[in-house]
C-alpha positions in Angstrom: -75.8 39.0 -223.5 -72.5 40.9 -223.7 -70.7 40.9 -227.0 -67.7 38.6 -227.3 -65.4 41.5 -227.9 -66.5 43.1 -224.5 -65.9 39.8 -222.7 -62.5 39.4 -224.2 -61.6 43.0 -223.3 -62.6 42.5 -219.6 -60.6 39.2 -219.5 -57.6 40.9 -221.0 -57.9 43.7 -218.4 -58.2 41.2 -215.6 -55.2 39.3 -216.9 -53.1 42.4 -217.1 -54.0 43.4 -213.5 -53.2 39.8 -212.4 -49.8 40.0 -214.1 -49.1 43.4 -212.6 -50.1 42.2 -209.1 -47.8 39.1 -209.6 -44.9 41.3 -210.7 -45.4 43.6 -207.9 -45.4 40.7 -205.4 -42.3 39.3 -207.0 -40.5 42.6 -206.8 -41.4 43.0 -203.1 -40.2 39.4 -202.4 -36.9 40.3 -204.3 -36.5 43.4 -202.2 -37.1 41.5 -199.0 -34.6 38.9 -200.0 -32.0 41.5 -200.9 -32.6 43.3 -197.6 -32.2 40.0 -195.6 -29.0 39.2 -197.6 -27.5 42.7 -196.9 -28.5 42.5 -193.2 -26.8 39.1 -192.9 -23.7 40.3 -194.8 -23.5 43.4 -192.6 -23.8 41.3 -189.5 -21.2 38.8 -190.7 -18.9 41.6 -191.6 -19.3 43.2 -188.2 -18.7 39.9 -186.4 -15.6 39.2 -188.6 -14.3 42.7 -187.8 -14.9 42.2 -184.1 -13.2 38.8 -184.2 -10.2 40.3 -185.9 -10.1 43.0 -183.3 -10.2 40.5 -180.5 -7.5 38.4 -182.1 -5.2 41.4 -182.6 -5.7 42.4 -178.9 -5.0 38.8 -177.8 -1.8 38.7 -179.8 -0.6 42.0 -178.5 -1.2 40.8 -174.9 0.6 37.5 -175.5 3.6 39.2 -177.1 3.9 41.7 -174.2 3.3 39.2 -171.5 5.7 36.6 -172.8 8.4 39.3 -173.3 7.9 40.1 -169.6 8.1 36.5 -168.5 11.2 35.9 -170.7 12.9 38.9 -169.1 12.0 37.7 -165.6 13.3 34.3 -166.3 16.5 35.5 -167.9 17.2 38.0 -165.2 17.7 35.2 -162.6 19.9 32.9 -164.7 23.3 34.1 -163.5 22.2 34.1 -159.9 20.8 30.6 -160.0 23.8 29.2 -161.8 26.2 30.9 -159.3 24.1 29.7 -156.3 24.1 26.2 -157.6 27.9 26.2 -158.0 28.4 27.6 -154.5 26.0 25.1 -152.9 27.8 22.2 -154.7 31.2 23.4 -153.5 29.8 23.9 -150.0 28.4 20.3 -149.8 31.4 18.8 -151.5 33.9 20.3 -149.0 35.3 18.1 -146.3 34.8 20.9 -143.8 31.8 20.6 -141.4 28.7 22.2 -143.0 28.1 24.8 -140.4 25.8 27.8 -140.7 28.7 30.1 -140.3 30.5 28.6 -143.3 27.3 28.6 -145.2 26.9 32.3 -144.7 30.6 33.0 -145.7 30.9 30.8 -148.7 27.4 31.2 -150.3 26.0 34.5 -151.4 22.4 33.6 -150.6 19.9 36.3 -151.5 16.8 34.1 -151.5 15.7 31.6 -154.2 14.4 34.3 -156.5 11.5 32.3 -158.1 10.1 33.5 -161.4 6.5 34.8 -161.0 5.0 34.0 -164.4 2.3 36.4 -165.6 -0.7 34.6 -167.2 -3.3 37.3 -167.5 -3.2 37.3 -171.3 -4.0 33.6 -171.4 -6.8 33.9 -168.8 -8.3 36.8 -170.8 -8.1 35.0 -174.1 -9.9 32.1 -172.6 -12.6 34.3 -171.1 -13.3 36.2 -174.3 -12.9 33.1 -176.5 -10.3 35.0 -178.5 -8.2 31.8 -179.0 -10.8 30.6 -181.5 -10.0 33.5 -183.7 -6.3 32.6 -184.0 -4.7 30.0 -186.2 -4.8 26.5 -184.5 -1.0 26.0 -184.9 -0.2 29.3 -183.2 -2.7 28.6 -180.4 -1.1 25.2 -179.9 2.4 26.7 -179.5 1.1 29.5 -177.2 -0.7 26.9 -175.1 2.5 24.8 -174.7 4.3 27.9 -173.4 1.7 28.6 -170.7 1.6 24.9 -169.8 5.3 24.8 -169.2 5.1 28.0 -167.2 2.4 26.5 -165.0 4.4 23.4 -164.4 7.5 25.5 -163.5 5.4 27.7 -161.2 4.1 24.6 -159.4 7.6 23.3 -158.9 8.7 26.6 -157.4 5.6 26.9 -155.2 6.0 23.3 -153.9 9.7 23.7 -153.1 9.2 27.0 -151.3 6.3 25.7 -149.3 8.1 22.6 -148.2 11.6 24.0 -147.6 11.0 27.4 -146.1 8.6 26.5 -143.3 8.3 28.8 -140.2 10.0 26.1 -138.2 12.9 25.7 -140.6 13.4 29.5 -140.9 13.4 30.0 -137.1 16.1 27.4 -136.6 18.2 28.9 -139.4 19.4 25.4 -140.3 20.8 26.2 -143.7 23.2 23.3 -143.7 20.3 21.0 -143.7 18.5 23.0 -146.3 21.5 23.2 -148.7 21.1 19.7 -150.2 17.4 20.4 -151.0 18.3 23.7 -152.5 21.0 22.1 -154.7 18.6 19.5 -156.1 16.0 22.1 -156.7 18.4 24.3 -158.5 19.4 21.4 -160.8 15.8 21.4 -162.1 15.7 25.2 -162.2 18.9 25.5 -164.2 17.5 23.1 -166.7 14.0 24.6 -166.9 14.9 28.3 -167.1 17.0 28.0 -170.3 14.3 25.8 -171.8 11.7 28.4 -171.1 13.9 31.2 -172.6 14.4 29.1 -175.7 10.7 28.5 -176.0 10.0 32.2 -175.6 12.6 33.0 -178.3 10.7 30.7 -180.6 7.1 31.7 -180.0 7.4 35.4 -179.5 8.5 36.1 -183.1 5.6 33.8 -184.3 3.1 35.9 -182.3 4.6 39.1 -183.7 4.5 37.8 -187.3 0.8 36.9 -186.8 0.2 40.4 -185.3 1.7 42.0 -188.4 -0.2 39.8 -190.7 2.9 37.9 -191.9 2.2 34.6 -190.1 3.7 31.5 -191.7 
């Protein structure tokens, strides 16, 4: 029968090995946990950086595209206002509304519709970049493109209905003049409203782009 001191010695040795094994396991678990945490942190950092990059690209696209649309809208203002005045005078005159008088009294160079660019909006939707911008800014940008779309539909509808092949072949501008005048009433209200909206939202986009958003 082993001496009590020998049994105690072996038990102490086994206990020490058990504690060592437990500490080693605990250390390995801690290393794994730290590794998982660092991997998740690195992944989140990478995603955040990618989102910021996409957001910055979207803002640059919006600023450039809305500047272009503003310029296109503003460039037609004087012509549309002058054309509306000439059409009104033409229709208000007591003289017969002949095609010859139309050509002499009205400096008609087409309707000059604004072709609104919307690639930046389409791209932002496709890449989900809007979700990386501030909701208030996205709301304001969305309103601009909604107004653009409605304006574009008005232009397309008028041009499709007024300038048909039959109408153009007959050259009946005296019959077209009233429709043009009514159309230009809308245009001369919508264009200044669009320019005003651009003047408001473009600085907001540029502030967000520079990191100075409100």
